[in-house]
C-alpha positions as CSV (number, residue, x, y, z in Angstrom):
1,M,32.4,-2.3,15.6
2,L,32.8,1.3,16.1
3,G,32.4,1.7,12.4
4,Y,29.2,-0.6,12.2
5,H,27.9,1.5,15.1
6,W,28.5,4.5,13.1
7,L,27.0,3.1,10.0
8,F,23.8,2.3,12.1
9,G,23.3,5.6,13.7
10,L,24.0,7.3,10.4
11,A,21.4,5.0,8.6
12,C,19.0,6.0,11.7
13,L,19.6,9.5,11.1
14,A,19.1,9.2,7.4
15,L,15.8,7.4,8.1
16,G,14.7,9.9,10.5
17,A,15.3,12.8,8.1
18,G,13.5,10.7,5.3
19,C,10.6,10.3,7.6
20,V,10.6,14.2,8.1
21,L,11.0,14.9,4.5
22,V,8.1,12.7,3.7
23,H,5.9,14.0,6.1
24,L,6.9,17.7,5.0
25,W,5.9,16.5,1.5
26,R,2.5,15.3,2.6
27,I,1.7,18.4,4.8
28,A,3.2,21.0,2.2
29,P,-0.1,21.6,0.3
30,V,-2.0,22.2,3.4
31,A,0.3,24.4,5.1
32,A,1.2,26.4,1.9
33,A,-2.6,26.9,1.3
34,F,-3.0,28.0,5.1
35,K,0.1,30.4,4.9
36,A,-1.4,31.8,1.7
37,K,-4.8,32.2,2.9
38,I,-4.1,34.1,6.1
39,V,-1.5,36.3,4.4
40,C,-3.9,37.3,1.5
41,S,-6.9,38.0,4.1
42,A,-4.9,39.7,6.4
43,L,-3.1,42.1,3.7
44,F,-6.2,42.6,1.2
45,V,-9.2,42.4,3.9
46,S,-7.8,43.4,6.9
47,G,-5.1,46.1,5.4
48,R,-2.3,45.1,7.5
49,R,1.6,44.9,7.1
50,L,3.2,42.1,5.6
51,E,6.0,41.6,8.5
52,D,3.4,41.8,11.1
53,V,1.5,39.2,9.5
54,L,4.8,37.0,9.0
55,A,6.0,37.3,12.6
56,Q,2.7,36.9,14.3
57,D,-0.3,35.4,12.6
58,V,1.8,32.7,10.4
59,G,5.1,32.5,12.3
60,A,4.5,32.4,16.1
61,D,3.9,29.8,19.0
62,S,2.9,26.8,17.0
63,Y,2.8,28.2,13.5
64,R,6.9,28.7,13.8
65,L,6.9,25.6,11.4
66,L,5.0,27.9,8.8
67,R,8.3,30.0,8.8
68,L,10.0,27.0,6.3
69,F,7.3,27.8,4.2
70,R,7.6,31.2,1.7
71,V,4.9,33.4,0.4
72,R,5.2,35.6,-2.8
73,V,2.6,38.8,-3.0
74,D,1.3,39.9,-6.2
75,P,-0.2,43.2,-5.2
76,E,-1.5,44.1,-8.5
77,R,-3.9,40.5,-8.6
78,K,-4.1,40.7,-5.1
79,A,-2.6,37.3,-5.0
80,V,-0.4,35.5,-2.4
81,T,1.2,32.1,-3.1
82,G,2.6,30.1,-0.6
83,S,4.8,27.2,-1.1
84,W,7.9,24.8,0.5
85,L,11.0,25.4,-1.4
86,G,9.4,26.8,-4.5
87,L,7.5,23.3,-4.3
88,R,3.7,22.6,-3.6
89,P,2.3,25.9,-4.2
90,R,-1.0,27.2,-3.6
91,T,-2.4,30.5,-4.3
92,A,-5.1,32.7,-2.8
93,V,-6.7,35.6,-4.6
94,C,-8.6,38.2,-2.8
95,R,-11.8,40.0,-4.6
96,P,-13.5,43.1,-3.4
97,G,-16.3,42.1,-0.8
98,F,-15.6,38.4,-0.8
99,G,-12.0,38.3,0.4
100,A,-9.6,35.7,-0.3
101,C,-9.9,32.4,-2.0
102,L,-7.9,29.4,-2.5
103,L,-7.9,28.7,-6.1
104,E,-7.7,25.3,-7.6
105,D,-6.9,24.4,-11.0
106,G,-8.1,28.0,-12.2
107,S,-10.5,30.3,-11.4
108,P,-13.9,29.2,-9.5
109,P,-17.1,28.7,-11.2
110,V,-18.6,32.0,-9.9
111,E,-16.0,34.2,-11.2
112,A,-18.6,35.8,-13.7
113,A,-20.5,36.5,-10.8
114,L,-18.2,38.1,-8.7
115,A,-17.2,40.4,-11.4
116,R,-20.7,41.7,-11.6
117,M,-21.7,42.0,-7.9
118,P,-22.3,45.7,-7.7
119,S,-20.4,47.6,-5.3
120,L,-22.7,49.8,-3.1
121,P,-22.3,52.2,-0.8
122,F,-24.0,51.6,2.8
123,P,-26.3,54.2,3.6
124,G,-26.1,55.9,6.9
125,R,-22.4,55.5,7.7
126,E,-22.3,58.9,9.2
127,K,-25.3,58.6,11.7
128,P,-24.1,57.5,15.3
129,W,-23.4,54.0,16.4
130,P,-24.9,51.3,16.0
131,I,-26.9,52.5,13.1
132,G,-23.5,54.1,11.4
133,E,-20.1,54.8,12.2
134,G,-20.5,58.5,13.7
135,A,-19.6,59.5,17.4
136,P,-21.9,57.3,19.5
137,Q,-24.6,58.9,21.5
138,R,-22.2,58.4,24.6
139,P,-18.4,58.3,24.1
140,A,-16.9,55.2,25.2
141,G,-15.9,55.1,28.8
142,A,-18.3,58.0,29.7
143,G,-19.9,57.2,33.0
144,V,-18.3,53.6,33.2
145,P,-16.7,52.6,36.5
146,G,-13.2,51.9,37.0
147,A,-13.6,48.3,37.1
148,V,-14.9,48.0,33.7
149,E,-11.9,50.2,32.4
150,R,-9.5,48.1,34.7
151,A,-10.9,44.8,33.0
152,V,-10.5,46.0,29.6
153,E,-7.0,47.0,30.2
154,G,-6.2,43.8,31.9
155,A,-7.4,42.1,28.8
156,F,-4.4,43.7,26.7
157,A,-1.9,42.5,29.5
158,E,0.5,39.5,29.1
159,P,0.7,37.8,32.4
160,A,2.3,34.5,31.0
161,P,4.9,35.1,28.4
162,A,5.2,31.7,27.5
163,K,1.2,31.8,26.6
164,P,0.8,35.0,24.6
165,R,-2.5,36.5,24.7
166,R,-2.2,38.9,21.9
167,T,-5.5,40.7,22.5
168,R,-6.2,43.1,19.5
169,A,-9.6,44.3,20.3
170,V,-11.8,44.7,22.7
171,V,-15.7,46.1,22.7
172,V,-18.3,46.5,25.3
173,V,-21.7,47.2,24.9
174,H,-24.2,47.7,27.4
175,D,-27.8,48.8,26.9
176,G,-27.3,49.2,23.3
177,R,-24.3,51.6,23.7
178,I,-20.6,51.4,23.3
179,V,-19.1,51.8,26.9
180,A,-15.8,50.7,26.5
181,E,-13.5,50.3,23.7
182,R,-9.7,49.6,23.1
183,Y,-7.4,48.4,20.2
184,A,-3.7,47.1,20.3
185,P,-1.2,49.0,18.5
186,G,-1.9,48.8,14.7
187,F,-5.2,47.9,14.9
188,G,-8.6,50.1,15.2
189,P,-12.1,50.1,14.9
190,D,-11.9,50.3,11.1
191,M,-9.9,47.1,10.8
192,P,-11.9,44.0,10.1
193,L,-10.5,40.7,11.9
194,P,-11.1,37.2,11.4
195,G,-13.8,35.7,13.5
196,W,-13.0,32.1,12.5
197,S,-15.6,29.7,14.1
198,M,-17.6,32.9,15.1
199,T,-18.8,32.9,11.4
200,K,-21.0,29.7,12.6
201,S,-23.0,31.8,14.6
202,V,-23.4,34.2,11.6
203,M,-24.4,31.0,9.6
204,N,-27.4,30.3,12.0
205,A,-28.6,33.9,11.5
206,L,-28.7,33.1,7.7
207,V,-30.2,29.9,8.3
208,G,-32.9,31.7,10.7
209,I,-33.6,34.4,8.0
210,L,-34.3,31.5,5.4
211,A,-36.6,29.6,7.8
212,G,-38.6,33.2,8.4
213,Q,-38.8,33.4,4.7
214,G,-40.2,30.0,4.6
215,K,-37.7,28.6,2.0
216,L,-35.9,26.2,4.9
217,S,-37.3,24.3,8.1
218,V,-35.2,22.9,10.5
219,E,-37.1,19.7,10.5
220,R,-36.5,19.2,6.8
221,G,-34.3,16.0,5.8
222,G,-33.2,14.7,2.5
223,L,-30.9,17.9,2.1
224,L,-28.5,16.7,-0.7
225,G,-29.0,14.8,-3.8
226,A,-26.0,12.4,-2.7
227,W,-27.7,11.7,0.4
228,R,-31.1,10.5,-1.4
229,G,-30.0,7.2,-2.8
230,P,-31.9,3.9,-1.8
231,G,-31.0,2.9,1.5
232,D,-28.7,6.0,2.2
233,A,-29.2,6.7,6.1
234,R,-27.8,10.2,5.7
235,A,-31.1,11.4,4.3
236,G,-32.2,11.6,7.9
237,I,-29.7,14.2,8.7
238,T,-31.8,17.5,9.4
239,V,-31.4,20.9,9.2
240,D,-31.7,21.1,13.0
241,D,-29.3,18.3,13.2
242,L,-26.7,20.2,11.2
243,L,-27.2,23.4,13.7
244,R,-26.9,21.2,16.8
245,M,-23.6,19.2,15.5
246,R,-25.4,15.9,15.6
247,S,-25.3,14.6,12.2
248,G,-23.5,11.4,12.6
249,L,-21.1,12.1,10.1
250,E,-17.6,10.9,10.5
251,F,-15.3,14.3,10.8
252,R,-12.1,14.6,12.8
253,E,-12.2,18.5,14.2
254,S,-8.5,18.4,15.3
255,Y,-6.1,21.1,14.5
256,S,-3.1,19.5,15.8
257,D,-2.8,17.4,12.6
258,P,-2.4,19.2,9.5
259,L,-4.2,16.1,7.8
260,Q,-7.2,15.8,9.6
261,D,-10.6,16.5,8.1
262,V,-10.9,19.9,9.1
263,T,-7.8,21.5,7.8
264,R,-8.1,19.3,4.8
265,M,-11.6,20.4,4.2
266,L,-10.7,24.0,4.5
267,F,-7.1,24.2,2.8
268,A,-6.9,21.2,0.7
269,S,-10.3,20.9,-1.1
270,P,-11.9,23.2,-3.5
271,D,-15.3,22.4,-2.4
272,A,-15.7,22.2,1.4
273,A,-19.4,21.3,1.5
274,A,-18.9,18.3,-0.9
275,Y,-15.8,17.2,1.1
276,A,-17.9,17.0,4.4
277,A,-21.1,15.9,2.8
278,A,-19.0,12.7,1.1
279,K,-18.2,11.1,4.7
280,P,-20.0,8.4,5.8
281,L,-22.1,7.9,9.2
282,A,-20.5,7.3,12.2
283,A,-23.6,7.3,14.3
284,R,-27.4,7.5,13.7
285,P,-28.5,11.1,12.5
286,G,-29.6,13.1,15.8
287,T,-28.0,11.0,18.5
288,V,-24.2,11.9,19.1
289,W,-23.2,15.4,19.4
290,S,-19.8,15.8,17.7
291,Y,-18.6,19.5,16.9
292,S,-18.0,19.8,13.3
293,S,-16.8,22.4,11.1
294,G,-17.9,20.4,7.9
295,S,-21.7,20.4,9.4
296,T,-21.6,24.1,8.7
297,N,-20.3,24.1,5.1
298,I,-23.1,21.8,4.4
299,L,-25.5,24.2,5.7
300,S,-23.8,27.0,3.6
301,R,-24.6,24.6,0.5
302,V,-28.2,23.8,1.8
303,A,-28.9,27.5,2.2
304,R,-27.6,28.2,-1.8
305,Q,-30.0,25.4,-2.8
306,A,-33.1,26.8,-0.5
307,L,-32.4,30.2,-2.0
308,G,-32.2,29.4,-5.7
309,G,-32.0,32.1,-8.2
310,T,-28.5,33.0,-9.7
311,W,-25.1,32.9,-8.2
312,E,-25.8,36.8,-7.8
313,D,-28.7,35.9,-5.4
314,Y,-26.5,34.0,-3.1
315,L,-23.5,35.7,-3.2
316,G,-25.3,38.9,-2.3
317,F,-27.6,37.1,0.2
318,P,-25.7,37.8,3.7
319,R,-25.3,41.5,3.0
320,R,-29.0,42.0,1.6
321,A,-30.5,39.8,4.2
322,L,-28.2,40.7,7.4
323,F,-25.5,43.0,6.9
324,D,-27.1,45.9,5.3
325,R,-30.0,45.7,7.9
326,I,-27.6,45.9,11.0
327,G,-25.0,48.2,9.7
328,M,-22.3,45.5,9.5
329,R,-20.4,47.6,6.7
330,S,-17.0,45.7,7.1
331,A,-18.3,42.2,7.1
332,V,-16.8,39.7,4.5
333,M,-17.8,36.4,3.8
334,E,-15.3,34.2,2.0
335,I,-16.0,31.6,-0.6
336,D,-14.2,28.5,-1.7
337,A,-13.2,27.4,-5.1
338,A,-17.0,26.1,-5.7
339,G,-18.1,29.1,-4.8
340,D,-19.9,28.7,-1.7
341,F,-19.4,30.5,1.6
342,V,-17.0,28.9,3.6
343,A,-19.3,29.6,6.6
344,S,-17.6,27.3,9.0
345,S,-14.4,29.6,9.7
346,F,-13.8,32.5,7.3
347,M,-15.6,35.7,8.0
348,Y,-13.6,39.1,8.6
349,A,-15.5,42.0,10.4
350,T,-14.5,44.9,12.7
351,A,-15.2,44.4,16.4
352,R,-17.6,47.2,16.2
353,D,-19.7,44.9,13.5
354,W,-18.9,41.8,15.7
355,A,-20.6,44.0,18.6
356,R,-23.6,44.7,16.0
357,F,-24.0,40.8,15.3
358,G,-24.0,40.3,19.2
359,L,-26.6,43.0,19.9
360,L,-28.9,41.8,17.4
361,Y,-29.0,38.2,19.5
362,A,-29.1,40.3,22.8
363,S,-32.6,42.2,21.2
364,D,-34.0,38.5,20.5
365,G,-33.3,39.2,16.8
366,V,-34.8,42.8,16.5
367,W,-32.8,45.7,15.4
368,L,-34.1,49.2,16.3
369,G,-37.4,48.0,16.0
370,E,-37.3,46.0,13.0
371,R,-37.3,41.8,13.2
372,I,-34.6,40.5,11.3
373,L,-34.7,37.0,12.7
374,P,-37.9,35.2,13.0
375,E,-39.8,35.2,16.4
376,G,-38.5,32.7,18.7
377,W,-35.2,31.9,16.7
378,V,-33.1,33.4,19.3
379,G,-34.7,31.2,21.7
380,Y,-34.2,28.1,19.8
381,S,-30.7,28.8,19.0
382,A,-29.9,29.3,22.8
383,A,-31.9,26.1,23.8
384,P,-29.4,23.4,25.0
385,T,-28.7,20.5,22.5
386,P,-29.2,17.4,25.0
387,Q,-26.6,15.2,23.3
388,S,-23.8,17.9,23.9
389,P,-21.6,17.5,27.0
390,G,-23.0,19.2,30.1
391,L,-25.5,21.1,27.9
392,R,-22.8,23.2,26.3
393,Y,-24.1,23.9,22.8
394,G,-27.2,25.2,21.3
395,A,-27.7,25.7,17.9
396,H,-24.4,27.0,16.2
397,W,-24.0,28.8,19.7
398,W,-22.1,28.1,22.6
399,L,-24.0,28.0,26.1
400,K,-20.9,27.3,28.3
401,L,-17.2,28.1,27.7
402,H,-14.7,25.5,27.0
403,R,-12.2,24.4,29.6
404,E,-9.4,26.1,27.9
405,L,-11.4,29.6,28.0
406,G,-12.0,29.1,31.8
407,G,-15.1,27.5,31.6
408,D,-14.6,25.1,34.2
409,S,-13.5,28.2,36.5
410,P,-15.0,30.1,39.6
411,A,-15.2,33.0,37.3
412,A,-17.5,31.0,34.7
413,A,-19.8,30.2,37.8
414,R,-20.5,34.0,38.1
415,I,-21.4,34.3,34.4
416,P,-25.3,34.7,34.4
417,Q,-27.1,31.1,32.9
418,D,-28.6,33.0,30.0
419,A,-25.3,33.9,28.5
420,F,-24.0,32.4,25.2
421,F,-21.2,32.7,23.1
422,A,-19.9,32.9,19.4
423,L,-16.3,31.3,20.0
424,G,-13.3,31.1,17.4
425,H,-10.1,29.7,16.8
426,E,-7.3,31.8,18.7
427,G,-9.7,33.1,21.2
428,Q,-12.3,35.0,19.5
429,A,-15.2,35.6,21.3
430,V,-18.6,37.4,21.1
431,A,-20.4,37.1,24.8
432,V,-23.8,37.8,24.6
433,V,-25.8,38.2,28.1
434,P,-29.4,39.2,27.4
435,S,-30.4,39.8,31.3
436,R,-27.5,42.1,31.4
437,K,-28.1,44.1,28.3
438,L,-24.5,43.0,27.6
439,V,-22.3,42.2,24.6
440,V,-18.6,41.5,25.0
441,V,-16.4,41.3,21.9
442,R,-12.7,40.2,22.3
443,L,-10.4,39.6,19.1
444,G,-7.0,38.5,19.1
445,L,-4.3,35.8,18.5
446,A,-4.3,33.4,21.4
447,V,-2.7,30.8,19.5
448,V,-1.8,28.3,22.9
449,P,-5.4,27.2,23.4
450,D,-5.5,28.1,27.2
451,A,-3.6,31.6,26.8
452,W,-7.0,33.3,26.8
453,D,-9.3,33.3,29.9
454,E,-12.5,34.5,28.6
455,A,-14.4,33.4,31.7
456,A,-12.5,35.7,33.8
457,F,-12.4,38.5,31.4
458,L,-16.2,38.4,31.1
459,A,-16.8,38.0,34.8
460,S,-14.6,41.1,35.4
461,V,-16.7,43.1,32.9
462,L,-19.7,42.1,34.7
463,E,-18.9,42.9,37.7
464,G,-18.1,46.4,36.5
465,V,-21.3,46.6,34.6
466,G,-23.1,46.0,37.9
467,D,-21.5,48.4,39.9
468,R,-22.4,50.9,37.0
469,L,-26.2,49.6,37.3
470,S,-26.2,49.7,41.1
471,G,-24.9,53.3,41.0
472,Q,-27.6,54.5,38.5
C-alpha cells in the first residue's frame, strides 16, 4: 500500500508540474514581451540602469515571476529580447522619438516613415518654466509653507514595507509655477517616466484638437470599416462612447491574468486597435460603462483615419498639435507593430512635462494665451458619464479616485468637487484642481494596488496650499 501511495503522490506531483509548465508555456510570449518592452523603454527612453530596472520594474513584488524570463540587450540596435529558457522570444526595438515597439514578424509597416521623420529641436528650451526648462520664475520651495514640503517629503516615505510605494517624482504646480519638486535617487527632472493609462487623457487632448479642426465629431458613428457591415450594431458606437468607456464591446480589463484581453492586446497582438475592434458587443452602445484600454486604441486608429495624409502626418501629429505648443519636450508616444500609437498605455514624459499637460487642463485648454483645446472641451471632458459607477468617470479623465487610491476615505472628501485626474498603473497620477489653480504630479512604481494613497497625498498638498493662500 505504501508503494501505491508513493506512486500516486508522484503522479500528482508530476501532473501539477506539468500543469505549471503548460501554463508557463501559454503565458511565456506575453511575459517575455512585457519584460522586453518595459526594459527597452526604461533603458533607451528613460536612460536608466539595467540592473535597477531588472530588480524593480520587472522583478519586484508581483513581478517576481518575471525573473524566470531572461533579457538580451543589443545596445547598437537599441533592442531588447525577452525569453523563457531561450524559448518563446519577443523583441522590442527603440526608435528615437517613438520609443519601444514590439516587433512581430519583422519590422512595422511604418519603418520607412519612421526613418524619414525629422529630428527637430524644441524652441525656447532655455526660457523659464513652463515655456522652457530654464530656472522657474520662482524657485521651487520659495514661499511654500512647511505643510506642502512635508506632504512632498512624505510621498517618498515607506510606511508599509510590505506595500512599497517607490515614489520617483513629485511636482506641485500652483498658479502656474512649480512650488515644490522632488525626485528619488537615480531619477531627476530630465528623465522621462511612464504614464501608463495617463496616456488615455493625452488621447483625449488629441481627439479634442481634431474636433476643433473639424476633422472629427464626438457624435460620429460608423467609425471603422469592419463595423459597417449589414446589421452590425457596432456601427452605432460613437467617438463619445469610446471616450466615455461605454462602447458596449466585450473587453476584459484585468491585469491579474496575463491571458486576459488587456495584456494580450498590449503584449501579444501586433495591432492593438484591430484586436479591440474585433470584439463583439456585450451591450448596446452607450448603455453600459466598462473601463477598457481597447476603446482608447480604437480611438487612436479613428484619429489616424480622421487625420488622413501620410504616415508622417500621423506620426508627427502629437508633437505638432500638442507637445511642441506647450513645451512637452520629453514626451514620447510609442507605437505598435501596425504603426498606431498605443494611446491606452505607452507614453513617457518627465514629471515636469506631465505637469505641463495638467496645467493645460487647469487653464481650460489655453496655454499662455493661446487656445490649444477647443472652447468647452475641458468642460466636456470633466462632465460625468452617467453610466459610470458613482459618476466617477468623464471622457478619458477620472472625476473621483479609485478605492485603492484612497477614493472612499475621509481624505478624498476634502478634495474639491471640481478636481479631475489622469491616472495610470502603479500609482501614476496627474491631479488637476482648477478652483485652487493646482496641478500635482506623482510618478512611481507602486506595484501593490493600494500601496499609494493619492487621496491622502493630494489632501495634504491642498491643505498646505490653503495655508499659503491664507498667508498672502
